[in-house]
C-alpha positions in Angstrom: 2.0 174.6 38.2 0.1 176.8 41.2 2.1 179.6 41.9 3.7 179.5 45.5 3.2 182.4 48.0 6.0 185.3 48.3 7.0 187.4 51.5 9.3 190.2 51.4 10.4 191.5 54.7 12.3 194.3 54.4 13.9 196.3 57.4 15.4 199.7 57.2 18.6 200.9 57.7 20.2 197.7 58.5 23.6 196.8 57.9 25.1 194.0 56.6 27.3 192.8 59.8 24.6 192.4 62.1 23.5 188.3 62.0 24.3 185.9 63.9 25.1 182.7 61.9 26.7 185.3 59.2 29.2 186.3 61.5 28.4 188.3 64.4 29.2 187.3 67.8 27.7 190.0 69.6 24.5 190.2 68.1 21.7 187.0 68.3 19.2 186.6 65.4 17.9 182.8 65.6 15.3 183.3 63.0 17.3 184.8 60.4 20.2 182.1 61.5 17.4 180.0 61.0 16.4 181.4 57.3 20.1 181.5 56.6 20.2 178.2 57.1 17.1 177.2 55.1 18.2 179.0 52.0 20.5 181.3 50.2 22.3 184.1 52.2 24.5 186.9 49.8 27.5 187.7 51.6 28.0 190.7 48.8 24.6 192.1 48.1 24.4 195.8 47.8 21.8 198.5 47.3 21.1 201.1 44.6 21.6 204.0 46.8 22.2 204.9 50.4 19.0 206.6 50.9 15.4 205.6 51.9 13.3 206.2 48.5 15.6 206.0 45.7 16.9 202.8 47.3 12.9 201.5 47.6 11.8 202.6 44.2 15.1 200.5 43.0 14.7 197.3 44.5 10.7 197.5 44.2 11.0 198.1 40.0 14.3 196.1 39.7 15.5 199.2 38.2 17.9 202.1 38.9 16.6 205.3 40.6 17.9 207.2 38.5 16.3 205.7 35.0 12.9 206.2 37.3 13.8 209.7 38.0 13.2 208.9 42.1 16.7 209.9 43.3 15.7 211.9 46.4 14.0 211.7 50.0 11.3 213.7 49.9 10.1 213.5 46.6 6.4 214.4 45.5 5.2 212.0 43.7 6.1 208.6 42.2 5.9 208.9 38.5 2.3 207.5 37.2 4.2 205.9 34.1 6.5 203.8 36.4 3.8 202.3 38.5 2.9 199.5 36.4 7.2 198.3 37.0 6.4 197.7 41.0 6.3 194.1 41.9 3.4 193.9 43.4 1.6 195.2 40.2 3.0 192.4 38.5 2.4 189.9 41.4 -1.3 191.1 41.5 -1.8 190.8 37.7 -0.2 187.1 37.8 -3.5 185.9 40.5 -1.8 186.8 43.8 -3.7 188.4 46.5 -1.1 191.5 47.8 -1.0 193.2 51.3 1.5 195.5 52.4 2.1 196.4 56.3 4.5 199.1 57.0 6.3 201.8 55.5 6.5 202.2 51.9 7.9 205.2 51.0 8.4 205.7 47.4 7.2 209.4 47.8 7.5 211.9 50.9 5.4 211.2 54.3 6.9 214.9 55.4 3.4 216.4 56.9 1.5 214.5 54.9 0.1 210.9 54.3 2.0 209.4 51.7 -0.3 209.7 48.6 -1.2 206.0 47.4 -0.2 204.4 44.5 -1.8 202.2 41.4 0.2 199.5 43.4 -1.6 196.5 43.0 -2.1 195.8 46.8 -6.0 194.7 47.7 -4.4 195.6 51.6 -2.3 198.2 52.3 -1.8 199.2 56.1 0.5 202.0 55.7 3.1 203.6 58.9 5.9 205.9 58.4 7.9 207.1 61.6 6.2 205.9 64.7 4.8 209.4 65.2 1.2 210.9 66.3 1.1 213.4 63.7 -0.5 211.7 61.2 -4.6 211.4 61.0 -5.6 208.4 63.1 -7.8 207.3 60.1 -5.1 207.5 57.8 -2.0 206.1 59.6 -2.8 202.2 60.3 -0.3 201.9 63.3 -1.8 204.8 65.0 -5.3 203.4 64.9 -3.9 199.7 66.2 -2.5 201.6 68.8 -5.6 203.6 69.7 -7.8 200.4 69.9 -5.4 199.4 72.4 -6.4 202.2 74.4 -2.5 203.3 74.3 -1.0 206.7 73.5 2.4 206.7 72.0 3.6 209.6 73.8 2.6 208.5 77.3 3.9 204.7 76.5 7.3 205.9 74.8 8.2 208.1 78.0 7.3 205.7 80.8 9.8 202.9 79.1 12.7 204.6 79.4 15.9 202.6 81.5 17.8 206.1 82.1 21.8 205.6 82.4 22.2 206.3 78.8 21.9 209.2 76.0 18.4 209.5 75.1 19.2 208.8 71.5 19.9 205.8 72.4 17.4 204.8 75.3 14.9 202.4 75.3 11.6 203.6 73.3 7.8 202.1 73.5 7.1 198.5 74.7 7.9 195.5 72.6 3.6 194.9 72.0 2.9 198.2 71.3 5.3 198.6 69.5 5.6 199.8 65.1 7.6 196.6 64.2 4.6 194.5 66.7 2.2 196.2 64.7 3.5 194.8 61.2 3.9 191.5 61.9 0.5 191.5 63.6 -1.3 192.2 60.3 1.0 189.8 58.3 0.4 187.2 60.6 -3.1 187.2 60.2 -3.3 187.1 56.4 -0.9 184.1 56.4 -3.6 182.8 58.8 -6.3 183.4 56.9 -6.6 187.0 55.8 -5.5 186.3 52.2 -6.4 184.1 49.5 -3.8 181.4 48.3 -1.5 182.2 46.8 -0.5 185.4 48.3 2.3 188.2 48.3 3.1 190.2 51.7 5.4 193.0 51.9 6.2 193.6 55.5 8.3 196.9 55.7 9.6 197.8 59.5 10.8 201.2 60.3 13.4 199.6 62.9 16.1 199.8 62.9 16.1 203.2 61.5 17.0 205.8 63.9 16.3 206.9 66.5 18.0 203.6 68.2 15.3 202.8 70.9 14.6 199.6 71.0 11.8 198.1 73.4 13.2 198.1 76.7 13.3 194.3 77.3 15.6 194.2 74.2 18.2 196.9 75.6 18.2 195.4 78.8 19.8 192.6 77.5 22.6 194.1 75.5 26.1 195.0 77.3 27.6 198.0 75.5 31.0 197.6 77.1 31.4 194.6 75.4 30.7 195.9 71.8 33.6 196.7 69.8 34.1 200.6 69.0 33.3 201.5 65.7 35.2 201.5 62.8 38.2 204.8 63.6 41.8 205.7 62.5 43.0 209.2 62.6 43.3 209.5 59.3 39.0 209.4 59.2 39.5 212.6 60.4 41.6 213.9 57.5 39.3 211.9 54.6 36.0 213.2 56.2 37.2 216.9 56.0 37.9 216.6 52.3 34.3 215.0 52.1 32.9 217.6 54.4 31.5 219.6 51.6 29.4 216.4 50.4 26.1 215.6 51.9 26.1 214.0 55.3 23.1 213.5 57.8 26.6 213.9 60.9 29.9 215.4 60.8 32.8 213.3 61.6 33.3 212.4 65.6 35.8 209.7 66.7 33.7 207.2 68.3 35.8 207.4 71.5 34.3 210.9 72.3 30.9 209.7 72.5 28.8 206.8 73.7 29.4 204.8 70.3 29.2 201.7 72.3 25.6 202.6 73.6 24.6 203.2 70.1 26.3 200.2 69.2 23.8 198.5 71.6 20.9 200.3 71.1 21.2 199.5 66.9 21.5 195.6 67.8 18.8 195.6 70.7 16.5 197.2 67.8 17.6 194.1 65.2 17.3 191.1 67.5 13.9 192.6 68.3 13.2 192.6 64.4 14.4 189.3 64.3 11.8 188.3 66.9 9.2 189.8 64.8 9.9 187.9 62.0 10.1 184.7 63.7 6.4 185.3 64.6 6.0 185.9 60.7 7.9 182.5 59.9 5.8 180.2 62.6 2.5 181.5 61.2 4.0 180.1 57.8 5.3 177.1 59.3 1.8 176.3 61.7 -0.1 176.6 58.7 1.8 174.7 56.3 3.0 176.5 54.1 6.4 177.0 54.3 7.2 174.8 51.6 5.6 176.5 49.4 6.4 179.9 50.4 9.4 182.2 48.7 10.8 184.3 51.6 13.2 187.2 50.8 15.2 189.4 53.5 16.2 192.4 53.2 17.6 195.8 54.0 17.0 199.4 52.0 20.5 199.9 52.8 22.7 200.6 55.9 23.6 202.5 58.3 27.3 204.3 59.5 27.1 203.4 63.0 29.8 205.2 64.0 32.3 203.8 61.2 34.6 206.6 59.9 33.5 209.0 62.6 29.9 209.3 61.0 26.3 208.0 61.9 23.3 207.5 60.2 23.6 208.2 56.1 24.0 210.3 53.2 26.3 210.3 50.1 28.7 207.9 51.2 29.7 204.7 50.0 31.0 202.8 53.0 30.5 199.1 53.2 28.5 199.6 56.6 26.3 201.8 54.2 25.7 200.1 51.1 26.5 196.7 51.8 23.1 195.0 53.2 21.7 191.8 54.3 19.5 189.6 51.4 18.9 186.1 52.3 16.5 184.3 50.1 14.8 180.7 50.7 12.2 178.2 48.9 12.8 175.2 50.6 11.4 172.9 47.9 13.2 174.8 44.9 16.6 176.5 46.3 19.5 175.2 48.1 19.8 175.0 51.8 22.6 176.6 53.5 24.5 178.2 50.8 26.4 181.3 51.4 26.8 183.0 48.0 30.0 185.5 48.0 28.7 186.5 44.4 28.2 190.0 43.7 24.7 191.0 43.8 22.1 194.1 43.9 19.0 195.1 44.9 17.8 195.0 41.7 18.1 191.5 41.2 15.1 190.8 43.7 12.1 191.5 41.3 13.8 189.4 38.5 15.2 186.6 40.6 11.2 186.1 41.9 9.5 186.5 38.5 11.8 184.2 37.5 11.1 181.9 40.6 7.1 182.1 39.5 7.7 181.3 35.7 5.8 184.8 34.7 7.9 186.8 32.2 10.5 189.6 32.5 10.1 192.8 31.5 12.4 194.8 28.9 13.3 197.5 31.2 14.7 195.3 33.4 18.1 196.4 35.2 18.7 193.6 37.6 19.2 189.9 36.7 17.4 186.8 37.8 19.8 185.4 40.7 17.8 181.6 40.6 20.9 179.8 38.8 23.1 180.9 42.1 19.5 179.9 44.3 19.3 176.7 42.8 23.3 175.8 42.9 24.4 175.9 39.4 26.4 179.3 39.7 28.6 180.7 41.9 29.1 184.3 39.7 26.4 187.0 38.9 28.1 190.0 37.9 31.2 191.6 37.5 30.6 194.6 39.4 27.4 196.2 41.3 26.9 200.2 41.2 25.2 202.3 43.4 24.3 206.3 43.3 23.6 209.2 44.8 21.4 212.3 43.6 20.2 215.6 45.5 18.8 212.8 48.1 19.1 214.9 51.2 17.2 218.2 52.0 20.5 219.9 52.6 21.9 223.1 51.0 25.1 220.9 48.9 23.0 219.0 46.2 25.7 216.2 45.8 25.7 213.5 43.3 28.0 210.6 43.4 28.3 207.0 41.7 30.1 203.7 43.1 31.5 200.9 41.4 32.5 197.6 43.2 33.9 194.9 41.6 35.5 191.6 43.7 38.9 193.4 44.9 38.3 197.1 44.2 35.4 200.1 45.2 35.6 203.6 43.2 33.6 206.6 44.4 33.1 209.5 42.1 31.8 212.8 43.9 30.9 214.5 41.1 31.7 218.5 40.5 33.8 218.6 43.6 37.3 216.8 42.5 36.5 214.4 44.9 36.8 210.5 45.1 37.6 207.3 47.1 39.8 204.2 45.7 39.8 201.4 48.2 41.4 197.4 47.7 39.0 195.9 49.7 41.2 192.6 49.7 44.3 194.5 51.5 42.1 197.2 52.8 38.3 195.4 54.0 37.9 198.8 56.3 38.3 201.3 53.6 40.9 203.2 55.7 43.5 203.6 52.9 41.9 206.1 49.9 44.3 205.2 46.9 42.2 207.9 45.0 45.4 210.4 45.2 48.4 207.7 44.5 49.6 207.7 41.0 50.5 204.5 41.2 47.2 203.1 41.0 45.9 206.2 38.1 45.7 203.3 35.5 43.0 201.3 37.7 41.3 204.8 38.4 41.1 205.3 34.6 39.6 201.9 34.0 37.1 201.6 36.7 35.5 205.2 36.0 35.3 203.6 32.3 33.3 201.2 33.5 31.4 203.3 35.8 30.6 205.6 32.8 29.6 202.7 31.0 27.4 201.2 33.4 25.6 204.8 33.9 25.1 205.4 30.3 23.7 201.6 29.6 21.2 202.2 32.7 20.0 206.0 31.4 16.3 206.4 30.3 15.7 206.1 27.4 13.0 208.7 27.2 9.3 208.3 24.8 8.7 205.0 23.0 9.9 204.6 19.5 7.0 205.2 17.3 8.9 205.5 13.7 12.5 206.0 12.5 12.5 209.2 12.6 
């Protein structure tokens, strides 16, 4: 059987509730809506860590980040002995020609160009944050802008709309944006730049902060029509208890700042990403490759977006941060228009793609193939999903935490802090009532803690290969 093409389209910091067809009436995502109509949308997909580098390491290998020893942003390197686990290595070995455009972030890009791995990509067009402090010859987006005769700083400065806080105002125009650059490379490869079958990874930096979308997308948003972020007065007390646990922001009542403008800018970025995704899908469709292309759309983690008083990311596990979009489509093989409520993890992506292509499943995978769900032969996948956090940010507290979420409850342990959270998501879907200290739930808390401890141990790195009985 001839292998299909594979498109892996990953956004950065996009939360689960940001797709029109999946229930958000305030956002326009026609291309993602079309993908959902032609595939399977997973309504309960969870990342394995709420931070970029460990999450990407996890979903590109099918393993928990802690088992790879890739737990934080800012790490010096991605371990050599785990590079053979990368999805791109597997697909390259299977004969697919591989290309990557955008952010990779399996190790630090702070004041340096991220070191290249033995990753299996023949074409590797790297970018990171859309800044101009990298050498142009090593930063593909900067070179692309230079070749267009554009200067990022001057273009950025002249696109402001005004009347908004600077961090929520417009950024560079769409035709010069990093997301457009990503889509430009992908469409060129699809239209003949790669041999078939191909594997293309598109990693946009958007909608990651700063929330500064192209002006033509921000202009059409109406902040006053957007709901305020999730907030109750009890959130102030809850976040005060967690103040010693790593996070990129401090709790603030959303009614005291321009939180609707924040949300408008964030949504505008996602509408722009949807537009770029549509151009990539048009190239697949125009070249007659749609029926023979497996498409996976996801994000590495979410964004708190003002919920519970927080913005950005860190050591928390609220739905907006760990619950992510995941849509899989292969019209010739999988169900269309299916919305699965099964609990799934991003670790499931690698085994799903390998299984769908008829390739061997490596022994070390923590993920499980979603193929039975995609074919409509199953409705249940996991009893629970897990997410973890280990000293991920450059902050002094060095927090560690684990989350377990089953079909009804979510348990969070903040290790070393004597703190935790327990939510009944059936009765309290917005996570306002923390049951951690409620004696009526002590037996449940203990049972979930045991499940979590067992799961952590089962996923631990076993170390060096065994060569003898002793």
